[in-house]
DRENNU-866947 format. One record per residue (C-alpha): y, z, x negated; residue in three letters. Coordinates in Angstrom, 2 decimals. Layout:
c2|c3|c1|res
Y|Z|X|ALA;
...
END
This chain:
c2|c3|c1|res
-6.72|46.96|-9.72|UNK;
-10.35|46.62|-8.78|UNK;
-13.22|46.78|-11.19|UNK;
-16.47|44.94|-12.00|UNK;
-18.20|46.68|-9.07|UNK;
-16.48|44.40|-6.67|UNK;
-17.32|41.24|-8.50|UNK;
-20.98|41.36|-7.35|UNK;
-21.67|38.69|-4.80|UNK;
-23.62|40.86|-2.37|UNK;
-22.46|44.20|-3.73|UNK;
-26.11|45.29|-4.23|UNK;
-26.61|47.29|-7.34|UNK;
-29.01|44.84|-9.01|UNK;
-27.63|44.39|-12.59|UNK;
-29.97|46.09|-15.17|UNK;
-28.62|49.42|-16.36|UNK;
-28.03|48.27|-19.90|UNK;
-25.90|45.30|-18.62|UNK;
-23.65|47.14|-16.24|UNK;
-23.02|50.00|-18.69|UNK;
-21.69|47.29|-21.15|UNK;
-19.59|45.75|-18.38|UNK;
-18.09|49.03|-17.51|UNK;
-17.10|49.77|-21.09|UNK;
-15.59|46.39|-21.44|UNK;
-13.88|45.98|-18.03|UNK;
-12.88|49.52|-17.02|UNK;
-9.46|50.65|-18.15|UNK;
-8.89|53.33|-15.46|UNK;
-8.28|56.74|-17.09|UNK;
-10.23|59.79|-15.75|UNK;
-7.99|61.43|-13.15|UNK;
-8.92|64.69|-11.39|UNK;
-6.77|63.67|-8.41|UNK;
-9.03|60.75|-7.47|UNK;
-11.17|61.10|-4.58|UNK;
-14.90|60.24|-4.15|UNK;
-15.98|58.66|-0.83|UNK;
-19.60|58.66|-0.11|UNK;
-21.89|57.53|2.77|UNK;
-25.64|57.67|3.21|UNK;
-27.93|55.94|5.67|UNK;
-31.01|57.87|6.55|UNK;
-34.30|57.60|8.44|UNK;
-32.91|60.06|10.88|UNK;
-30.67|63.22|11.22|UNK;
-33.20|66.03|10.36|UNK;
-32.02|67.20|6.97|UNK;
-35.42|68.79|6.24|UNK;
-37.67|65.83|6.92|UNK;
-35.85|62.59|7.04|UNK;
-35.02|60.63|3.95|UNK;
-32.04|58.75|2.43|UNK;
-32.46|54.89|2.55|UNK;
-29.08|53.73|1.30|UNK;
-26.21|55.34|-0.76|UNK;
-22.77|53.98|-1.67|UNK;
-19.70|55.38|-3.17|UNK;
-16.06|54.33|-3.62|UNK;
-13.30|56.02|-5.77|UNK;
-9.76|56.01|-4.43|UNK;
-6.52|57.45|-5.84|UNK;
-4.93|60.24|-4.00|UNK;
-2.97|57.63|-1.86|UNK;
-6.18|56.07|-0.65|UNK;
-5.92|52.92|-2.78|UNK;
-9.36|51.78|-3.72|UNK;
-9.96|51.99|-7.48|UNK;
-13.61|50.96|-7.60|UNK;
-16.70|50.39|-5.48|UNK;
-19.70|52.05|-6.92|UNK;
-23.44|51.17|-6.71|UNK;
-24.67|50.37|-3.19|UNK;
-28.28|51.25|-3.58|UNK;
-31.15|50.86|-1.12|UNK;
-33.69|53.56|-1.73|UNK;
-37.42|52.76|-1.32|UNK;
-39.37|54.62|1.23|UNK;
-42.91|54.27|2.37|UNK;
-43.77|52.10|5.15|UNK;
-45.20|55.08|7.11|UNK;
-41.74|56.72|6.75|UNK;
-39.98|53.64|8.06|UNK;
-42.34|53.21|10.91|UNK;
-41.67|56.81|11.93|UNK;
-37.95|56.01|12.48|UNK;
-36.73|56.24|16.18|UNK;
-35.96|53.19|18.20|UNK;
-32.15|53.18|17.40|UNK;
-32.70|53.41|13.74|UNK;
-35.40|50.69|13.81|UNK;
-33.13|48.33|15.69|UNK;
-29.87|49.07|13.68|UNK;
-31.34|48.98|10.22|UNK;
-33.61|46.14|11.02|UNK;
-30.68|43.98|12.34|UNK;
-28.49|44.84|9.30|UNK;
-31.24|43.87|6.81|UNK;
-31.43|47.33|5.47|UNK;
-35.15|47.91|6.22|UNK;
-36.09|44.73|4.25|UNK;
-33.94|45.93|1.35|UNK;
-35.51|49.37|1.35|UNK;
-39.05|47.79|1.37|UNK;
-38.15|45.56|-1.60|UNK;
-36.21|48.24|-3.53|UNK;
-37.61|49.77|-6.75|UNK;
-35.06|52.68|-6.67|UNK;
-36.12|56.19|-5.76|UNK;
-33.66|59.13|-5.25|UNK;
-33.57|60.19|-8.92|UNK;
-32.61|56.72|-10.18|UNK;
-30.06|56.26|-7.46|UNK;
-28.56|59.70|-8.19|UNK;
-28.31|58.97|-11.93|UNK;
-26.66|55.68|-11.70|UNK;
-24.24|56.90|-9.06|UNK;
-23.30|59.91|-11.31|UNK;
-22.81|57.61|-14.25|UNK;
-20.39|55.43|-12.25|UNK;
-18.38|58.48|-10.96|UNK;
-17.89|60.05|-14.43|UNK;
-15.72|56.98|-15.50|UNK;
-13.09|58.09|-12.81|UNK;
-12.91|61.81|-12.58|UNK;
-14.39|65.07|-13.95|UNK;
-17.14|67.05|-12.26|UNK;
-16.01|69.49|-9.52|UNK;
-12.67|67.80|-9.02|UNK;
-13.05|65.78|-5.84|UNK;
-13.99|67.10|-2.40|UNK;
-16.81|65.13|-0.67|UNK;
-14.85|62.47|1.36|UNK;
-16.18|60.72|4.38|UNK;
-17.01|61.05|8.08|UNK;
-19.10|63.99|9.37|UNK;
-19.61|64.58|5.77|UNK;
-21.48|67.89|6.04|UNK;
-24.46|66.05|7.13|UNK;
-24.45|63.88|4.00|UNK;
-24.03|66.96|1.94|UNK;
-27.07|68.59|3.36|UNK;
-29.20|65.60|2.44|UNK;
-27.74|65.47|-1.07|UNK;
-28.30|69.13|-1.63|UNK;
-31.98|68.52|-0.90|UNK;
-32.80|65.29|-2.57|UNK;
-29.83|64.66|-5.06|UNK;
-28.75|68.13|-6.16|UNK;
-27.04|66.99|-9.32|UNK;
-24.85|64.44|-7.36|UNK;
-24.05|67.08|-4.73|UNK;
-22.91|69.53|-7.48|UNK;
-20.60|66.88|-8.99|UNK;
-18.29|67.32|-6.03|UNK;
-15.92|70.23|-5.37|UNK;
-17.37|72.60|-2.75|UNK;
-14.64|71.59|-0.24|UNK;
-15.09|68.57|2.00|UNK;
-12.55|66.04|3.21|UNK;
-13.87|65.13|6.65|UNK;
-11.98|62.46|8.46|UNK;
-13.76|63.33|11.70|UNK;
-11.77|66.65|11.62|UNK;
-8.45|64.63|12.13|UNK;
-10.22|62.40|14.64|UNK;
-11.07|65.53|16.83|UNK;
-7.52|66.86|16.46|UNK;
-5.90|63.56|17.37|UNK;
-8.09|63.12|20.45|UNK;
-6.90|66.52|21.61|UNK;
-3.30|66.49|20.52|UNK;
-2.30|62.89|20.68|UNK;
-5.06|61.09|22.57|UNK;
-2.89|57.95|23.11|UNK;
-3.09|57.15|19.48|UNK;
-6.91|56.77|19.59|UNK;
-6.61|53.22|20.95|UNK;
-4.83|52.18|17.66|UNK;
-7.91|52.28|15.51|UNK;
-11.49|51.14|15.85|UNK;
-14.25|51.09|13.25|UNK;
-16.53|48.14|12.64|UNK;
-19.51|50.42|12.80|UNK;
-21.99|48.19|10.71|UNK;
-24.03|51.22|9.53|UNK;
-24.15|49.89|5.98|UNK;
-22.99|52.60|3.50|UNK;
-20.24|50.67|1.68|UNK;
-18.80|49.22|4.96|UNK;
-18.85|52.64|6.60|UNK;
-16.93|54.21|3.78|UNK;
-14.20|51.55|4.02|UNK;
-14.15|52.27|7.79|UNK;
-13.49|55.95|6.80|UNK;
-10.72|55.17|4.24|UNK;
-8.93|52.94|6.84|UNK;
-9.31|55.49|9.53|UNK;
-7.69|58.22|7.33|UNK;
-5.00|55.88|6.47|UNK;
-4.16|55.39|10.14|UNK;
-4.20|58.98|10.85|UNK;
-1.78|59.59|7.93|UNK;
0.57|56.92|9.09|UNK;
0.48|57.44|12.95|UNK;
-0.85|60.99|13.56|UNK;
0.48|63.00|10.55|UNK;
3.30|60.48|10.07|UNK;
3.50|60.96|6.39|UNK;
5.49|58.45|4.31|UNK;
END
């Protein structure tokens, strides 16, 4: 059963905080469950964890079987034009074509506000310290969160559930299976999370062969 977060037409987190809090209390009937998983993805101005900045964050909560319970806030985080102009050619092209640069320019969210609203969403579904950080090459995201959103980083268990680990093992141990799955690769945070969930489901069914 999906929640109010998937009813937003563009999935951008634009409802005033007072409105979406009321909607959550009214519409959300899911109990807090420590076995749920938090999936997260960030888009950044680059890969340098000490100098680049987050420009988009999204989260999804699944149950332990990878069924999506709720899509969280998909937030473009404002950065200065100087910071955006300093991005390399790949990031300029990719984030320009996806519309993310324009959303970042128009956004009134900073890191603190994005962190607070993401945390408020997650607390409806599981307690602090329960879920590993789930995603692809998730250590990179964790480094950015530790620097710019430390409260959100601390909400996760210290372990990671990194889908790319299984990808590397499959490519070495069962390379023929690699042709059975391909990601959309849109480089928008929410879409990338869905790619990661679908990828892990594929590995579970075809590589690990679990029921």
